N, C-alpha and C positions, 0 to 999 in steps of 0.2 A: 072298446078301444085299444088297451094295450094287451087286449090277447089278438084281437086281428092281426095291429102292427110285427107282432112275435111270429103271428102264421104265417104274415108276408114275409119276413123275412127268413122266414124259416125256408119259404119257399123261393124264394130268389136263389137263398143259398145250395138249395137241391140244385136248383135251374144251372147255376154257374159252374160247380162241381160234375153234373151231367156234359157238359158244351166242354167240359175238358178231358173228356175219354179221348180216345187214340180211337182216328176213324180209320174203317176197316179196307186193307189193302197198305196201309201207309209205311207197314213196315220194311225197311230197304233191306234188300240184302247184298251183302258185303260181296259176298260172291262173282256180281254181275258189274262189280263197280271195273273202272280201267286200272291195267296192270300200270303200276307206278313202279320206276326207273330212275337208277340212280347214275347222274353222270360222275364221269371217273375226276373232273374237277371243274370249273366254270367260267374257262375256255375253249373247251373242248367238246367236239360231237362227234362219236361214233362213224366212220365211213361204213360201216355195216347200214344204217339207216339211212343212207342213200340220196337221194339228192332232194335240196329245196323246193317243194311244191307251192309256198303258198305264203304268206304274211300276214296275219291280224293284228288288229290291233281297238281298246275301244277307247269311245272319248273319254269315260270317269274313268282310264288310267291311260293319261296320253304318252306317260316315262313306257308302259310296259308292252311288249311286241311279241306275239305268240308263230314260231316258226314253225312251220310245218313239212313235215319231211315225208317221201314214199322212197319204200326200197324196192327193187325188183319182186318181191315175193306181193307188193300191193299194201305191205303193212304201216302203218301211220303212226308215224312220233310226232310228239307235240314238245315244242322244248320254249322253256319261256324265259326273254332277253329280256334284264332292267337297265335303261339308258343311260339314270341316273347313274347308275355306279360301273356302268356299261360290264357288265357281264352276264354270264349266261346262270341262272338259279339249277341250283345241283336236282334238285326232283322234277323227272318230268314222268308222260303218262304215253302210253304206246296202244295202239287200236289193232287186233290183230285179225288177219282173215281165214276164215276156217273153209 
């Protein structure tokens, strides 16, 4: 009885370890991520980023708004506005056209 319990414990441990193996194709390629840009300060957006195209928000974060800008070249810029602090986050994202 004791041997069978040890055997089952070893099999369960092996199954758990096999379940922790990385999935094929789950490695993220950092070169494919969106370009991160830094704003010069928390109050201004560069004019070259174009006009405000849209504003979005999530019910999970009601005080945070995503401001979407598009310039004449069709490039998209995402800037986050925090309504609690009444300021922009300095880290923003860019989506370039090719």
